N, C-alpha and C positions, 0 to 999 in steps of 0.2 A: 127253835124250830125243829120239829121232828117230822120226818116224811113230808116236808113241804108245808107244814102247818105251824103257825105261831102257837107256842105253848104258853098258857097263862101261868106265870111264875110269880109267886108271892113268897117272900122269905121272912122268917122269924116273927111269928105271932104266937105268943105263949110258948115259945121254945120249940115250935114245930116248923118244918119246912113244908110248904104246900105247893105242889105242882098240880094245876087243875084243881080237883077237889079231893085229892089223895094226900092226907097229911102223913109225913114221915116222923114218927115219934122219936125224940132224942133217946139214944141208948149210950152206953159207955163208948161203943165204937164210933158213933157219929158225932160225939161231942169233941172228940180229938181234933186238933187243928194241925195244919201243916205250916211250917216256918221256913222261909227261904233266906238263905245267906248267900249273897252274891259277892264274888271275888273281884276286887279291883286289881288290875295288873300293875301293881306297884313295882317300880324299878324296870318297867317294860316287859315283865314276864308274869305268867300265872304259875302258881304252885299246883302241880298235879301229881297225885300218887294213887295208891289203891283205896284211899279214903276221901280225899278232897279233889274237886275240879272247879270249874268256873262257877257253877251254881250247886250248892248243897242244900237239900230240903229234908227236914226231919218232922216226923209226926210226934207231937207232944201235947200234954194237957195245958201248958201255959208257956209264956216267954222264958221264964227262968229255967224250966226243965229243958226247953229247946237249946238255950245257951249252954247248959251243962253237957248236953249230948254232943253238940258240935265241937265244943272245947275238947272233949274226949277223942274226937276224930282228928284233931290237929288245927282247928280253926282258932285263931287268937284275935284279940282286940287291942286297940291302942298301940299298934305296931310302930307308928312314928314316934310316939312318946317314949317307947321302950327301945328305940334304936334298931328295930327289926325291919322297918319299911322306909321307903324313900320319902323324905319330907316334901319334895316338890310334887310327887305323884299322889301322895296321901296314903292313909291306912289301907291295908289289903282287905280287911273284913270290918264290917260294922254290925253292931247290934241292931235287932228289929226296933222299929218305932214303938214306943210304949203307949201312945194315944189310944189305939184300938186293939191293943194286945198283939198286933202284928201278925196274928195267925189267920190262915185261910181255912174256910169250911166250904164244902161243895154241896150244891152248885155255887160257884164263885163268880161274882160279877166282875168282869175284867175291864169293861169300859164301854164307851159309846162309839159306834162306827157308822159309816154310810151303809145303806142296805146292801150294796154290792160287796163291800168288804165283809160285812157280817155273813152274807150268804156263802162267801168263799170259806170262812171259818167254820160254818156249819158243815160244809161239804168235806173239808179237810180234817177237822178235829171233832166232829159230832157235837158241836156247841148247841145250846138253845138260845133263841133270841126273843126279844119282845120289844115293843115300841118304847123308846126312852122317855122317862118322865121329865128330863131336862135335855133340851137340845143344845148341841155344841156345833156351831156353824152349820154345815150341811149334814151333820151326823145325827141320825134320828133313831138308831137301833142299838139297844143294849145287848151285849154278848155275855153269856154265862157258860163257863166250862163246867162240865158235869163230873169230871174225875180229875184227880191229881195227875194221872198219867197223861191224859189229853193236854192238860195245862203244861206239863213238863215237855211234851213233844213240841208244842207250840213255842215254848221259850227256847228250846234247842234250835228249832228251825228259824225263828225270827231274830234271835239275839245270839245265835251260836256260831260255831265254826272256829272258836278260839281254842278249845281244849277237847280232848277225847278221854272220857265221855264229856259231854257239855253239861249235863244235869245228872245228879245222883240223888235218889230219894232213899232215905232210911225210914222204914216203917216200924211202928211200935212192936210188931210181932217178930222183928229181926230180918224180915225180907229187905233186900236191897235191889233197886232197879236203876238201870242206867239208860240215858237217852243221848243220842247223837243227832246232829242235824241231818235231815233227809233231803235238804234242798241242795241243788247243784251249786258248786262254788263259782 
């Protein structure tokens, strides 16, 4: 929804993203995906430094490149197996799912919500909404984040408060952005 109007959003037809009748042609910039690595508080604590925090997001062309980028930042995998993480809490970091490559492109469909919840997300994060194709209980509105920054702020607000920063994004061009929860504790 933009300015109170539902936007017709159709994604991926011959490699284009279509909003209304305006196709966005794929370029090297908009084929890149964002990969989110969420930290489990293994051992009852989060590791936070100048590179990692609760949620680390990297821009990459594929899962393998994303894994290489986060490993260079200090993210590791199989921590329980290697004696680095608590066996009862589980591994601190997990690789992305391989089924759909695990990457996000924008606009990004985040899920189906009630109209009231969706309208609140439009107001707070500039999301776009459309009627859902599959209904889930009383949820009938699909929500799309239009930028990685809006998505990251939402994640910091709704799943955050554990670390400062809550989310850190590493863009391909070297830019790094941090997000903290804006919600009162």
